[in-house]
N, C-alpha and C positions, 0 to 999 in steps of 0.2 A: 375274237377281235372285239364282239359285242361284250363277251364275258370280262376282257380285259377293261374295256371301257367302264363297265358296270363296277368291277373291282376298283378302278381307279377313280370311281365317282364316289364310292363308299369310302375309300381313304380319306377321299377330301372331304367328304362331308363329315367324318370323324375328325378331322384337323381342324376343321370350321367350328365344330362343335367345342373341342377343348380352347381355340382361341376364344370363342364367344364366352365360356366360362372364366376365362382368365381376365378378359374386359369388362365382365360382370363383377368379378372380384375387384377389381381395380377401381371400377367405377363406386363400388360399395366403399371401399378404403377411403377414396376422395370424397365420398360424400360425407363421411364419418368426420373426416379432418376438417371439412370445411363448417360443418354443423359445430365441431369442438370451437373451431377459430371464431365463429359468429357468436358464439356463446361467452367465449372471453371478452371478445370486443364488448358485447352489449354489456357483459358485469363491469368493465373497466368505465363505460359509459355512464351507466347508471351510478358508478361510485363518483364520478367527477361530478354527476348533476347534484348528487347528495352533497357533496363537499362544497359546491358552489352556492347552493341553498344555506348551508350551514354558514359560510363565509358571508353571504347577504344578510341573513338574519342579525349576523353580529354586528355588520354595519349599521343596519337599522336601528338596532339598539345602542350603538354609540352616538348615532345622529339624534335620536330622542333624548338620549341623556345630556348630549351638547345643548338640544333647543330647551330643555328644561332648565340648565344652569343659566343660559343665556336669557331665558325669560326672569330666572330670579334676579339676575343682575340687573335687568331691565327695570323691574319692580324695585330694586333697591335704588338704582339710581333716579327712579321719578320722586320716589319718596324723598331722597335728599333734595332735589331741586325743588319740590314744595317747601321743605324745609328752608332752604335758603331764600325762596320768595318771600315766606312769612318774616324771615329775619329782615330781608329789605325792607318790606312794609313797615314792620315795626322800628327799625332804625331811622326810615324815612320821617315816620311819625315822631321820633324823640327828636330827630334833629330840628325838624319844626317846631316842635315844643321849644327847644333850648333856644333856637333862633328867636323865637317870640319872646321867651323869658329877657334875653339878653336885648330886645330890642333891634334885631338885625332884621333887613327886609329883604 
């Protein structure tokens, strides 16, 4: 009876060892799959970040170009305004001279 219990215990122990090996193998497989999935996700995230950075740099460059264009436009408009103001002063002077010559008060 004791011998049968010992034999049954040995069989149970061997079965547990086999199950433990299977579980270790499954655990290693799941760990490898998990690591692979994590690496794929990380790769995708890094690609997304790189694309966002590239797009952001393009937008900044476009904004800088637009600012430069608007600054040029502002400079040109300021020059035109100055020329118009000079023309108004010159025309006011001419009108005053003509009125003076004609005798208009």
